[in-house]
Every structure is written in structure tokens, then in C-alpha cells.
N, C-alpha and C positions, 0 to 999 in steps of 0.2 A: 519477853514477847511483847507484853502490855506497854512497856516504858518505850521500845522502838517504835509500835504504833501510834504512840500520844506525841513522840517527837517527829514523826514523818507529817501528822496533821497538823501541827503548829508551824512546821517549816511551810507546808502547802498553803496555810491560812496566810502567813506574812508574805509570802510569794504573791499570791493574789492581791492583797492590799497596794503591794508596790507597784504593780501593773497597772491597778485602778488610778492611783495617784498619778503615774507616767501619764495615761490617758487623759486625765483632768487638766493637767499642767499642759499639754499639747493642744486641747481645746481653748483654754483660756488664754494662752499667751501664744499667738503664730510665730514661728521662727523666721528669721530673715536667710534663706537659702544662698549659699555661696553661688549658685548659678544665677540667682537675681541680681548678684552684685555686678558693677561694671568693672574691668580689668583695672589694674594697678593705676594705669595712666589714663586720664580722662579723654575719651573718644569723641572728638569734635565732628569726626567725618558724618555722622547722622545729625548733625545740629546745623540747620542753615538759618540764621537768625542776625538779622541787622543790628539788633542791640548788643548781642554779643560780639559781632564783628566792629562795631563803632568803639566797645569798651576796649576790645584788644588793640586796634589801630592807635586807641589814645595813649596806651601804656608804651606800645612800641615807639610811639613819637617822643616819649620821655626817655625810653632805655631801648636801643635797636635790639638788644640780646633778648626782649621779652618773646615769648612764646607760648600760646595755649598748651603745646606739647610738654610743658614744664609743670602741669599741675598733675599731683599723684595722689592717689586715694588715699587720706589718712584713716578714717574709720567711718563706721555706719552707725547710726544711733536710731533708736526708735523714739518717736516722738508722742508727746500729749496734747492734744488738742483741747483749749479751753475757750471760754466765751471772750470775744474782743471787746476792745473798750472804745469803740470807735462807730460812728454812723453809717449806714449803708447808702447807697443813692436813691434808696426807696424810702428813706426816712425824710421827715419834714426838715428835721435838725441839720442834715446833711449840707455841708458849705460848697456850693458849687466852684470854690476855687481848686477843688481837688481833682474836678473831672477830669482835664487834662492829663493828670498823674495817674491815672487808673490803667492797669495793665489787664485786658481781657484775656480771658482762654479763647482757642481757637473757635469754639462753638457758640462763644458769647454767653454763657449760661453762668459763667462766675468770673470774679475777677480779683486781682491781688491790690491791697493798699498798703504800702510801707511809707507812706507821707503822712497822712493826716493826725496821727497821734504825735509824730515827731516836730510838727512846726506848724505855726500859724503866722498870720500877715498882720502888721500894724496899718496905721492909716496911709502910710505912704509906700502900702507894696513890698514892704521889706519884710522876710521870712525872721520869726522869731522861733528859736530852736530848743527843744527840750533835750535833754542828755540821754534820755532814752527812747527806744525805736521799737514800735510793735509791727510785726508783719501779720496782716490778717486776710484770710480767705472769705470771700462774700460770695454765696451763692443766692443768685437772683431768684430761682424757682422758689426755694424754700425760704427766701428772704432771712436767712441766717447769717451771722459774723463770727467767726472761728479764728481765733488768734493762733496760728501755726509757728510763730516764731519771736524772739524777743532779744533785742541787743542793748547793753547799757553804753556808757560814752566811750568805752575802749574799741567796740567794733561796729561797723554800720552798713546796712546794704545800699550799694550805690546803683545799682539798676536790677530788673526782675524781667523774666519772659515765662512764656509756657513751651517746654518741648512739645507737649501734646495735650488732651484735655484732663490728664491727670498727674503730668509732672510738671512741676515748678522748677525753676532754675534762678537761684539769687546769686549776684556778683556781689562780692563784699570785700571791702577794706577795714583797717584797722590801725590804731593810733601807732602801732609798731611798725606800718608799712606792709602787713602781710597779707597777700591777697588771696582770697578763697572763694571757691565754687560749690555752692550746696545744691545739690538736686533733691528735690521732696517729693516723694511718692504720696499724693493725699489719699490716695485709697487704702494703701497698706501703712500709712504712717509710718514711716521712715525716711531719714534723709541719708544720702552718702556726701561725705565732705572730702572736697578735693583742695589740698593746698600747694600754692607756688612753691617749687623747689628753688631756693635761692632767693638773693636778696635785691630788692630794687630800691636803690637810692634816689628816690625820686619826689618830689613836692605836689602830690595829686590834688587837684582842684577839680575832677570828674564831676562831684555832687553839685558843686557851686554852677559849673557849666550846665548840667542837665538842669537845674532849676532855672537859671536865666534863660536858657532856649526857651522856655515855656511863659517867659513874659515877666517873671519875678526879679526884683531888683536884688543884688547881692553887694553888701558893702566889703 
């Protein structure tokens, strides 16, 4: 009888520990609920943005079959934000050449900078590029610079905009010609990655056109 009691006590103890561990894990690592995720297809019906429209029209001019409806959800990733390696507009070292490339949030309290880490200009106003690209979120009230993304030479952000004050949309291309749309939730620190389904056999000059439209010389 005593052995049975001891066994019951031990089982109760381990069960309690397991529940406590589950609670701690739940508190420390918030889960991304399925209900928070967009459907399999990219929903553009709620997005009214000139940058997205311009980007879409550009690729449609190169390939008439291009459609934003062909972007499907590939995965959802959690993000680790770290300190960025660029200057903010509140820093004395900030180069005003990047001012026209800043992408402000609707409330003007934050902005995205995906240019100043990747390129600078020479004496002839011609960009000199780095193979890497940082995507930085700058908070004007807190005067903080946070790196929310990083690309090597095989992938790059072509443009970006804000869906709302807490959601950033990155329009990407790659050396393989794979188009990607990433939606970043800066409050919950996760991104939804939508990949274009199909192959676009085009030679994109979108990034070069974006820079030249703002006065830079592209060779």
C-alpha cells in the first residue's frame, strides 16, 4: 500500500513540473497563431500602395503573365532584431544623399532604410555598391536603429512600403530571378514570406531605375 502511495506522489510531482515547464515556455516564446497568418495566397485587396502598383506594373511590362495573385505563402519566420550599422537622420554623421530614399511609416514616427548600408557615391555621383544589404528600422522618438533584415549578394530588396504603422512590406529579387514579398510585423517580430509561383525570364533593371529616378547616375 505504501509503495502505491509513493508512486502516486512521484507521478503527481512530475506532472506538476511538466505543466510548469509548459507555462514558462509559453510565456517566454509567444507562438504565431494560424489565425494571425495570411491565407496561402497573398491578399492584395487590402493593400493600396503606389510602390506596389509601380513594382507590379514594371514586371508586367516585362512579362505580361506576371500577377500579384501568383505569390503564395512559403513560410512564416520569427525574427531576431539587433542593433543596426547605419546612421539615423538624427545623427550628425548621416549623409543627406539618402534622405530621398527613406520610407516613412504613415504616422511619420519610424522609417525604413535599406540603402545606406548597401551603397555610397563617388565624386561623380555614381553609386558604389557593397555586396551586402541591411534593412534597418529607425525609431525617431526613441532615436534607435534596429536591423530587421540582412541580404547577401544573392538577394536584395528592390523597394519597400508600410502597410500600416506596424507592418512593413519588402519587395525582393534574387540572382535566380525569384521574386519574393516579405511582410514584417515589427510588434510581434515575425515575417510572412510570399514567393512567386512560376518563372519570370526577364532581365530586371528595377533597382537601377529606382536610383536613377532620384538623381543618381547609373553606369
